[in-house]
N, C-alpha and C positions, 0 to 999 in steps of 0.2 A: 819182672812184672810185679803185681801187687798181691797181697795175701789172699789165700783161699781159706775157707772156714776150718780146714783141717790143719793149716799151718799159719795161724795168725800170730803176729808179733804181740808181745805183751802190751797191754794198754788199757784204756778205759773200757769197762764192760758195757755191752749194749744196754740201753734203758729198758727197764721192765715194761714200759709202755709201748715198746716198739711193735711187739706182736699184735696187741689190740688195735693200735693205730693202723697198721697195714691191713689187718682183717676188716676194720671199719671201712677202709678205702675199697676193698673188694666188695663188701656189702653194698656200698653206695653205687658202684658202677653196675652191680647186678640188678639193682632196683630199676635201672633204665629198661631192662628187658621185659619187665612185667608191669611197668608203670601205668600203661593204658589198657591193660587187660579188663578191668572193671567197666570200661566205657567203649569196648570194641564195637558192640552192636549199635552204639549211638554216634560213632564217628562220622558216617555219611551225613547225618543231620547237623552235627556240630560244625563240620567243615564245608557244608553245602556242596557235597560232591557225590558222585556215583559210588556205590559200595565197592566196586572193583578198584576204583582209584584211591579210595580211603585206606585200603589195605597197605598201600605204599608207605603209610606212616609207620607201620610195623616192619615191613620188609626192608626199608632203607636202614633202619637201626641194625637189623640182622646182618645185612651185607657189609656195612661199614665196620661193624665189629669183627666180622670174619677177616676182612682185609687188614685191619689195624693190628690184630693180635700178633701175628708173626713178625710184622714189620717193627712194631714198637719193642718187641722182645729183642730183636737184633740191634736196634738203635740203643737200647739200654745196655746191651753187652759192650757196645763200642764206646758210648759217650757218657754212660752213667745211668744206672737204673732209677735212682731217686729223681734225677732230672727229668727222665722220660715219664715217670709216674706222675710228677707234678704237671707236666705238659699234658698228659692224657686227661687228668682231672680238670685242667683249665679249659681244654677244648669241650669237655662235657658241660661245664658250667656255661660256656658261651652258647652251646647248642640249646641248653635248657632255657636260657633267657630269650633266645630267638623264638622258641616255641611258645613261651609264656606270653608274648605280646602279639600273637597273630592267630587268626582263625582262617587264614587263607591256605589252601592245600599245599601249594608249591613251597611257600616259606616254611610251613610246618615240616615238610619233608626235609628241607635243608637243616632245620634245627635238630630233627631226629637223627639225621645222618651224622651230625657232629657229636651227638650224645653216644652213638654207637662206638666211636673211636676210643671211648674210655675202657672198653673191654680189655685192652692191652695192659691194664693195671694189674690184672690177676697174675699173669706170668712174671711181671716185673716185681710184684710183691714177693712171690716165691723166690725169685732170684736174689732179692735183697736179704731175705731170711738166710739163704744158703751162705751168702757172703759175709754176713754180720754176726750170726748167732753161733754159739758153741754147739757142738754136735749133740750134747745131751738135751738141748732145748729144740733142736731142729725138727724132729719128727712130728711132735704135736703142733708146732707152729705152722709147718707147711700143711698139715691136715686141716687146721682151722682156715688157713688162707684158701685152700682148694675148695673147701665146703662153703666158702662165702658166696659162691655163685648161687647155690641152692638156698642158703640162708637169706640172702637179699631178695631173691625171687619170692620166697615163701612169706617173708615178713611184709613185703610191699603190697601183697594182695589185700589183706584186711585194711591196711593204712590207706591205700589208694581208694579202696571201696568206700571207706568212711568219708574221705575228702570229697570224692566224686558225688556221693549221695547227698551231701549237705552244702556244697558250694560249687562255684564254677570250676570246670575241669582245668583251667589254666593255673589254678592254685597248685596242682600237682607239679608243674614245671618250676614254679617259684620255690616250692619245697625242695625239689631235687637240686636246684641251683644252690640253695642254702646249705644242704648237706655236702655238696661238692666243695664249696668255699671252706666249710669247717674241716673237711678232710685235707684240703691243701694246707691250711694253717697247722693242723696237727702234724702232718708229714714234715713240714719245714722245721717245726720246733723239735720233734722227737727223733726223726729218722735221719741218721747220717748217710752221706753218700757212700756207695759201695767202692772199695778200693780196687776191685777186680775189673780189668778191661780185656777185651778181645783184641787181637791184632787185626790189621787190615782196614779197609774202608767200606762204606755202605754200598751195597750192590743195588743201585737204582734201577738198572734194566731188569734185574731179578725181581725187585719189588713190583715194578709195573707188570711184568709177566705173570707173577703169582696173583696180583690183584685182578687182572683181566680173566685169568683162568677161574678164580673163585667166583667172581661175579657171573660169568657165563654158566657156571655149574649150579650155583645156589639160586639164581634167578628162576630157571624153569622148575626147580624143586618147590620154591615158595609160590609160584604163580601157575604151575602146571594144572592145578585144579580149575582155575578160571579159564585158561587157554585151551585146555584139553590135553591129556597126556600123549595122545597120538597126533597132535597137531604139528604142522610143519615148523612153527615157531619153537615149540618145546623141543622137538627132536633136533632141530638145527642148532639150538643153543647147546644142547648136550654134546653134539658132535664137535662144535667149535671149541667147547671147553676141553674136550679130550685132546684135540689137536694142539691147543695153546699150552696145556699143562705138559704134554710130551715134549714139545719144543723147549719149554721153560726148564724141564728136568735135564735135557741134554746140555743146555747152556750152563746150568748150575754146576754140572759135573766137570766142566772145563775150568772153573774158577778156583783159585787158591783160597779166597775168602768169600764164599757164597752167602746169600741171604739165609738159605737152609742147607745144611750139610746133609745131602741125601745119602751119603755113605754111612754117616752116623745114624740117620733115620732108618736105614735098612738093617741095622743090627737087630737081632731077634728081641732083645730086651726092650728096645725102643719101638720097633714095628708092632709087636703084639700088644704092648701097652697102649699104643695109639688106636689100634683096631678095637681093643676092649673099651677104650674111652668113647668111641662112637656108639657102641651098644649101651653103655651106661647113660649117655646123653639121650638116646631114644627112650630108655626106660624112665628117666627122670621126667621128661616132658609129657608122657602119657598121663600120669596122675595129675599133672598140672592142668591138663586140658579136660579130663573126664570129670573129676570130682566137683569142681565148681559148677559145671553145667548140671550134673545130677542133683546137687544140693539146691539149685535155684529153680529147677523145673517145678511147675505147680503140681500139687497133689492130684489134681483132676486127671492127670495123664495116667494115673494108676501106679506109677513108679517114681515120679518126682518127689522130692523131699520138702518142697515148699519153703525154703529158707530165704531170708533176705540176702542182698549182696554182701552186707557187712558180716552177717553170721556165717555165710559160706566162706568168706575169707578167713574168719577166725578159726573155723573148723579145719581149714587146709594149712593154716600157719604152723601147726606142730610139725609139719613136714620139714620146714626150714629150721625150727628150733631144735628138733631132734638131731638134725645134721650137725648143728653147732655143738651140742653137748656130746656128740660122738667123738669129737677130736681127741680128748684125753684118753678115751677108751681105746681108740685106734693106736695112740702112742704106746700104751702098755702092750697091746697085742702085737704090734709091729716089732717092738723091742725084743719080744720073746720068740716070735715066729717068723718075722719078716713081712715086708709089704705085699709079696706075692700071696701069702696065705690070707692076709687080711682082705685083699681084693677078692679072692675066691669066696671067703666067708661073706663079704658084703653082697656079692652077686647071689649067693644062695639065699640070703635073707630077703633080697628083693624078689626073688622067685617065689618064696613063701608068701610074701605080702600080696603079690598079684594073684597067686593061686587062691589064697583065702579070700581075696577081694571079689572073686567071681561069685561068691555066695554071701558077701557082706555089703549089700547095696540097698537094704530096705529100711535103714534108720540112720539118723544123723550121727549117732554115737559110733556106728560102724565105720563111717567115713573117717572119724577121728582115729580109730584103731588102725585103719589102713594107712593113714598119713604117718602115724608114729612108726609103724613097722617099716614102711618104705623109707622113711627118713633115716632110720638107723642103718638100713642096708646101703642106701645111696651115700650116706655120710661115710661109711667105711670104705666104699668103693672109690669115691672121689678123693678121700684122704690118702689112699694108697698110690694114686696115679703120679703125683709129683715126686714122691719118694722113689718110685721105680725109674722115672725119667732122670732125676738128679743123680741117682746111683749109676747111671749108664753113660753120662756125657761129661766132658771136662767142665770145670767151673766157668771158663770163659764162654761157654755156649749155653749156660743155664737159661738165660732169658729167651733166646730163640727157640730152644728145645721145648720149654714149657709153653711158649707161645703157640707152637705147632700143636702141642697136646691140647691146649685150650681150644684151638681151632677145631680139632677133631670132635670135641664135645659139642661145639656149636653146630658142626655138620650133623651130628646125631640128633640134636634138638630140631634142626631144620627138617631133616628127613622125617622125624616123628610128627612134626606139625603138619607136613604135607600128607603123609599117609593116614594119620588119624583123622585129619580134616576130611579127606576123601571118604574114609570108611563111614564116618558119622553122617556125611552128606548123602551117601548112597543108601544108607539104611534108615534115613529119617522119614517120618510121616508128614504128609502135608495137612496142616490144620489151619483152615481159613487163609490159605496162601502163604503160611509161615512153615518153614521146615523145622520140625521138632525132633531132636535126637531120640532114639529108641534105646531101650534096655539091651536089645540085641547088639546095637552098635557099640554100647559101652563095654559089653562083655567081649566082643571081638577085639576091641582096642586093648583090653587087658591081656588077651591071648597073644596079641602082637608083641606087647611089652615082654611077656614071658618068653616068647621065642627069641627076642633080642637079647634077653639075659642069658639064654642058653648058648647063643653064639658067643657072647662076651665071656662066658665061663670057659668055653672051648679055647678061646684066645688066651685066657689067663693060664690055662693048663699048659700051653705051649711056651710060656715064659721060661727062660733058662734058669736053672738053679744056680745061685751065685757060687763061684769057685773060690771065693775068698771072703773074708769077714765083710759083710755088707757095710756100706758107708754110714747108714742111718740107723743101725741097730743098737747103739749104745743106750742103755737105760739109766745110767747114772754118770756123775762127773768122774768117778774113779775109773769106770770102764772106758769112758771116752779118753781120759788121759793115758790109760794103759795102751789102748789101741793106737793112739797118736804116737806114743813112744815106740811101739813095735814097728810102725810104718817108718818112723824116722831112722831106725836102725837098718832099713833097706833102702838107702838112697845116697844122696851126696850131701857133704857138709864141708864147711871151710869158712874163709873170711874174704871179704871184699876190701881190697887195699888200693890206695892211691899210688901215683907214680913214685912218691917219696916213701912208700911203705906204711903210711898212717892208715888206720881203719877208716872206712867210708860207711857212715850210718845211713839208713833209709835208702839204700840203693835197691833198685828193682831187679830181682833175680828171677829169671824165667827158665823153666825146663821145657825144651822143645824136642818132640819125638822125631823119628826118622821120616815121618810124612810132613814135617814142617808145622805141626800143630802143637799148641800149648798143652803140656801134660802136668804142669804144676807151676806155682809161683809163690813168692814170699818177699818180704822186705828184710834187709840186713839190720841187725841189732846195733846198739850203740858202739859195741866193740868190733863192728864189721862182720860178726858171725851170721851165718845162715844155715838152714837145714832144709833140704828138699827130698821128699819121699818119691820113690819111683813106682808107677802103677804096675810095671812088669819089667823083666830083664830086657836088655837091648841097648842100642846105641842112641845117645842123646846129645844135644848141644845145650850147655848151660850158659845163658847170656846175662850180662849185668849192665845196667844203665844207671847213671846218677847225674844229677844236675851239676854242671861245672866240670864234668869229666867226659872223655870220649868213651864209646862203648867197648865191650870186650865179650867175645864169644869163644867158648872153649868146648871142643868135642870131648865126649866122655862116654864110657861104656860101663854098664852095671850087669853083673852076672846073675842077679836075682836073689841068691841065697847068701851071698857074702855080706859082711857088715857094711857100715857106711864107708863110702869112698871119699877120701879127703881130696878136696879140690879148691885151692885158693884162686881168686880171680883178681888180677891186677889191672886196674883201669889206667888208660893212658893219661898224660899230663892234663892240667887244667886247660879248658877251652877258653877262648877269648870271646866275650860277648860282642855282638855286632853293634 
């Protein structure tokens, strides 16, 4: 197979612009989630539709993003993460242009659905970083990519508000399309394709089953407030979702190359990280819903802060900016203490932010303080999640695993939107036929966020302590090289040779464990030499493939504490092209 970040062949170092370009792509796709927030209340009038129908402009993006995230991650593992990243951005650009030229509801929903597919870019970017970057750069890079969800959402609010306040709202979509095109060009110029590939084929029935289950689950969450939480439609969809997802899970467990490896997902390190991700998603979205409304309510209410749409967006923007600047801080903390500790620290800071926020709602500057504190906490928490996932799954499953983790965050924001929306609606005052949120509703929302953080903290405490040197802890190039050398001493080494005994360069050498899954991969050097580290003692198969040669598979066993096991691989004679 192809090289993993821990066993890369020598060659051209990744461009210094790779991380900023991938992070920019993440920010661009995250903008799609909050692009229309400043004009939510005006959508029925702008689209000449009923308020309940107009909300589908937001719901459609959420649903398509949830469906696309794990699917694009798996496609990236199989066919190339850069290729799927560009495809995601291209679909987003097409959707933005569709929305830019219409004021008709159905067409607008189609465009917004296409824009949601871009959410798969986040896990694809994280996967590219793992495959292409040296370990000493990986921690801070993945932290920045993971935080781009919040950064894009936070920065989009004031920018979208400024555009919407001074020009036609269609300009928002033209701007989004332009950003998408720029991101595609930068990706094509700067980002090389990942050499790592997963074995197997794309699980189309699994993709359809997961898509159906997610839509059936998220639809009543986002529309339950309109339909009624106890209505037959809402309860029926939840029941149908449960049935479909159970059947989908049973089907996936029978496959050798599933869309989502549920056995891997059930590992404590992955399971509790994903559960904590849901809670972080809940906490992140609460502040995004509450602070803009509090800031824009008129002072005549007695608690509103009377700010304009643009000023409110600027006061909330530090939430995203702080998340972005937290990435290098996370890298230092994680290098010293590990991603589990930084996740716990982030959750504690979020709890402090929401706790203090209960008494800091009487002035605009106080909202700024809340945004900065919560941005720091959410930034640390978001930055920790991909490191925990990447450290627990094989390189060939990085895209799919991070796609599932990103999906968990989306589920958290969806639940948060539904619950907080219901709380604010049920506690609102009727003023001239208009429901006005109350201070009581805002405080209850902050308490819900605090409770979600407490649950997330509990999940983080259940994360297993690593029993070996964590994969992403190296804080310098020397430490990374030392750790890489130590791992190489606990593995297989040898040469790949042709039938005539000559070295075979650039042969794909794959380590396969007893369950038939990839446990490591590399390319042979110019002299045919290769080195593969073993994750643990046990029986393996070392497989070699090279153009112009037949394949060779060799069973091998490693006892764990012994030195490197010498194993030369002799490929059959040259094949004849058809």
